[in-house]
N, C-alpha and C positions, 0 to 999 in steps of 0.2 A: 657807433654801435655796429653798423654793417661791416665796417672796415673797407668800405668802397665809396668813393666820392660820387656826387651827382654826375650822371653821364655828361660827357663833354658836349654832346649835341644840344643838350638843354642849355648849358652855359653859353654856347655859341648863339642859341636863339635869344637869350637874354642880352648878349652883347650886341646883336643886330638891333634889338629894340633900343638899347642905350644910344647907339649911333643915330637911330631914327629920331629919338627924343631930342637929342642935341640939335639935329637939323631943324626939327619943328620949333624948338625954343628960339633958335637963331632967326628963323623965318618970322616969328611973332615978336621979335625984338626983346626977348627975355634972356638971351645969352649972347655975349659978344663973339665976333667972328674968330678971334684968336683962340679963345677957350674951346669953341665949337670945333675948330679945325684940329686942335690938339687932341680933343676927345675922339674925333673921327680917325686920326692917325693911330691912336692907341687901340681903338676897336679893330682897325684893319690888321694891326700886328697880331692881336689875339686871334682873330679869325684865320690868320695865316698859319696858326698852330705854333707860334713862337713862345707861348707862355702857358701851355697846358698844365704844367706842374704847379702853377700858382692857384689852382682851384681844388684844394684838398678836402673841402667840407663834406662830411659824411652825408649820405643820402637820407638817413634818419635824423632829422633835425626839427627845428620849429616848423609846424605844419604848413605854413604859407611859403616856406622857402626863404625866410628873412636872412638867415645866415649866408646863404649862397648869393642872394642879391647884394648884401653888404660886401661880401668877398669880391664880387665883380666890380662894385663901385670903387673899392679901395685900389684894386689892381689898375683899373682904367685911370683913376686919378693920379696914381704914382707914375704911370707911364706918361701921361699927358704933362704932368709937372716937369718931368725931366726933358721932355721935348720942347718945353718953353724955357729951358735953361736952369731950372731949379733942381731940387733933390726929391727923391721919394718921400712922401709925407709932408711936402710943402703945400699946406692947405690954402695959403694965401694965393698961390698960383691957380690950383685946381682943387676944389673941395669935393670930396666923394659924395656928400649929401646935397649940398647947395647947388652944385654944378652937374655932376654926373647923374645924380638921382633927381634932378630938377623936374618937378611936375609929376613925380611918379610915386607909386607905392608898390611894395613887394606883392601885395594882394592881387594886383593886376598884371604886373610885369612878369612874375614867375609863371603863372598859368599861360600867359601869352607866349612866353618862351617855350613852353612845352608844345604849344600849337605850332610854333615856327619849326621846332625840331621835327615834329611829325610830318609836316609839309615838306621839309627838306629831305627826309628819309624816304618819302613815298616814291620818287622816280626810280631809285635803285630797286625797291621791292617790285614796282610795276614791271621793270625790265626783266627781273628774274622770273616773275610769274609768266610773262609773255614768252620767255625762252622755254619754260616748261610746257606751255600751251603749244608752242611751235613744234617741240619734240614729240608731243603726243599726237599732234595732227599729222606729222610726217609718218608716224607709225600707223595711224588710221588709214592713210593712203596706201602704205605698203601692204597692209593686211586686209584690204577691202574685199579680197576674194577668198579669205580663209573662213569657211563656214564652221561654226562651233555650236555647241548646245548652251543656251542661256540657262540660268539657274535662279529659282526663287525658293526661299526657305531652305537653301542649300540642296534643293532637289531638282531633278531634271525639269526644264521648262522649254519654251519655244526656241527655235534656232535664231541665231543672229550671226553676223560676221564679226571676226575679231576686230576688224576695222571700226565697226560700229561701237564696240566697247571702248576703244581708245578715243574715238570722237566724243563719246559721252563724257569721259573723264576730262577731256580738253574743254568742253563747253561748260562744265561745272566751274572750272577755273576762270573762264571768260566772264561768267556771272559774278564771281568774286571780285574781279577787277572793276566791274560796273558798280558794285556796292561801294568800293573804295572811292570811286569818282564822286559819288554822292556825298560821302563822308568828307572828302577833300574840300568840297565847296563850303562846308560848315566850319572847317578848321581855319580857313583864311579870314574868318571874323575874329578880330582881336580886341581885348578889353583894355589895352594899354592906355594910360591917361585917365582911367576912371577914378583912381585914388581912393584907397581905404575900402569903401563899400560900393564904388562904382558911380558915385554922383558927380565926379570930376571936381571935387572941392580943391580950392587953391590953384585952379588952372583956368585958362581962357576957354571959352566955348569952342573955339576953333582948334584947340590943341589935339584932340583925338583924331580929327580928320587930317591934320598935318602929319601926325605920326604915321597913319596909314599911307598917306601919300609918299612920305620918305621911305617907308618899307617897300613900297612898289618900286621906287627908284633904285633902291639898294639891291633888291633881290630879283626883280622882274616878275614877282608873284603878285597877283591882284588882291593884296590884303585890303580889308575894309574895316572901318570902326564898328564896334558892337551896336546892334540895334537897340539893346537895352543894357546899359552898363552895369546896373545893379544885378540883373539876372546872370550875366556872364561871370560876375565876380563870385557868386555863391553857388553856382551850378557847374559841375564838371561833366555834365551829361554828354557834351560833344566829344570829349576825350574818351568817355566810356563807350560811345558809339564807335569810335575808331578802334578801340580795343575789341569790341564785339565783332567788328568786321575782320579783324585779325584772327579772332577765335574761329569764325566760320571758315576762313581760308585754311586754317590749321586742321579743322575737321575734315574738309574736303581732301586735303593732301593726305591726311591719315587714312581716310577711306580708300583713296587710290592705292596707297602703300599696302594696306591690308588685302586688297583685291590682287595686287601683283604678287604678294607673298603666297596667296592661295593658288593662283594660277600657275605659279612656278614651283609649287610644292612637289616633292619627290626626290630625285627624278623617277624612281621606279615604284614608289609606294604612295605617290600623291597625284595631283591633277596633271602637272607637267605639260600644260598647254603652251607655255612660253618658257624661254630660257633667259634668265637675267645674267648680265655680264659679271663674271667673277672679279672681285676686287681684293680678296684676301683669303688665305686658308681659313676654312670655316670652323675647324676644330683642332684642339690641342691633343686629342686622343684618337680621333677617327680620320685616318689618312684619306685624302682625296675629297673630303666632304666640303661642299661650298654652301655657305649660308647667304641669305638675302640681306647682307650687312647694311647696304645703303638704305634700303627700305626700313630696316629696324632703327637705324640712326635717325631717319626722318620722322618715324613714329614717335620716338622719344622727344625730339625737338618740338613736335606738335603738341605733345602732352604738356611740355613745359610752357608753351604759349597759352594753352588753356588755363594753366595755373596762374600765369601772369594776369590773364583776363579776370579771373576770380578776384584777385587782389584789387584790380582797378575798379571792378563793380562795387566791391565792399567799400573802397575808399570814396568813390564818387557819391555813394549814398549816405556817407557819414558826416556830411556838413551840418552845421547848426547856424540858424539865423542868417546873418549877412556874409558869412565866409565859410568855405570848406577848408579845413585845416589838415588836409591829407594830400596836398599837392605833390610833394617830392616822391612819395611812394607811387602815386599815379603816374607821374612822368617817367620814373625809373622803369616800371614794368612795361609801359607803352613803348618806350624806346627799345628796350631789350627784345620785345616781340617783333617789332619792325626788323631789327637786325637779324634775329634768329631765323625768321621766315625768309628773308632775302637770301641768306646763305643756304637754307634748306632747299628752296626751290631751284637755285642754281646747281647745287650738288646733285639733286635728284635728276635734273635734266641731263647734266654732263656725264655723270658716273653710272647712271642706271638706264633711263628711258632710251637714250640714243643707241645703246648697245643691246637692246632686247631683240631676240629673234623668236619666231613662231615655230612651234612644233606642229607642223601641218598634219603629219600623220596622226598624232594624238587627237588633235581637234576634229579631224575627219572621223576618227573612231568614235569619239563621244557623240558627235552629231548623228552618226548612223545608228548607234545603239541607244540613243536617248529615248526614254519613255515620253518625254515632252514633244517629240517629233510628231506624234499622232495628232496633236492639237491642230496642226495646219490642215489636217484632213477633215475637220469638222464641217466646213462649208459644203463639202462634196458628199460625205458619208454619214454625217449626223453624230451627235455626241454619244449616244448609246452604242452604236456600232463601233465607233472608234475606241471607246472604253473597253469593249470586249476584245478588240484587236490588240490593244496594248497589253492586256492581261495575258492573252494567248502568246504574244511575242515573248513576254518575259518568261512564261512557263516553258516554252519550247526553245528558249535561247536563240531566237531569231530576231532580226531587226524588223521594225515596223514596215520598212520598205519591202523587205523580202517577203513578209507575210501578205502584204497587199498585192504584190505581183503574183505570188503563188495562187492567191484566190481569184486573180483576174479582176480585181475591183477597179484598178487603174492601170494604165500603161506607164512605162517608165518615164516617158516624156511628160505625161500628165502629172505624175508624182513630182518630177523635178520642177515643173512650172509652178506648182503650189508652193514648194520650198522657196523658190526664187522670189515669188510674190510675198512670202512671209518675212523674208529678210529685208524687203523694201529696196527699191531701185536707187534711192538717194540718201538714205539714212546713214550710209557708211562714208559719206563725203565729209571732210573736215568742215567745221563751222567757224566763220570769222567772228 
């Protein structure tokens, strides 16, 4: 229906689990070494990308992912059979259900495969976000001496440095990474071996622990068996949690891009406090116009991720009784969000943030003429007197500083000291 197969990352997650299940069955004396070895070789070949075209099943299928699970079983069985000297379809050598799917049910294997896919995709996303954080922190250090006017309600507010603004954006993303670290710990809990509804029917009690052990050996990731096999079979909440963390990251990146677009607006009729690197001609009709193309592209990507999350939340809440039958659409949207945000964060760092320059003159002008600058005088002059000064400065088209000096209320050194204290001695330092 979608005309698009289940993401190969989920297929690889399922294949990893098939390999682990074969190892577990062999360890428990349920599968002979020859068949287990052939299954292992078949899985390794698939994970090497040699047979990606053999998994065409549409993402919109039976809600537990049965069609894809059976597809994987058949491909592994056919490959393993040929490795043992037989032909594809030789079920006497390797049977797709009795051997490859031994001790398993789609209901546990497919959602566990989604978890493995998410865990596998996390390092690339983490690296991309860290690159973006590093680029923002570098600009925070470069702009730590550029004083500007902050804004609240889009109106003049108290001063800060441009470095502080970049440091705040960076720290927001640092917190997003921390959220993912908490999510990651929940995703390494897998329900494989639970069978049907999670009770482990038709398997040995040790089977689930052996699968997790084999997964640790195969991937180096500390997978662990589910605390409650029935719960993990019918609830997709951990996957929804991961999707929510992706949505929050998308929200923060979108907010960053919106701020950059505002601060770069102009160059003559906008704020123009920063200059974004040009990446393309911005207009087909206005020569010389340069648009914030990278920020706009990132904004759209973030909106798409938020849409993916909405689908995941709806799917995760749509289960009935002992099974949630909306797994493929959950996995599809989750994987796409990981991939989209990985590319977005990397693109934003490389093609935008690293090339930003500060318009120091414009920042200084806004700082000097900002009505919000009067706020830093409150401790010395009091709210009412400062309010009167701000109104008079606006009516006379003077800066607050000029008016204060004219009236002899403060010396220039005293005024500058108040401003320096207001911007904070350490707040413009990048945060780890």
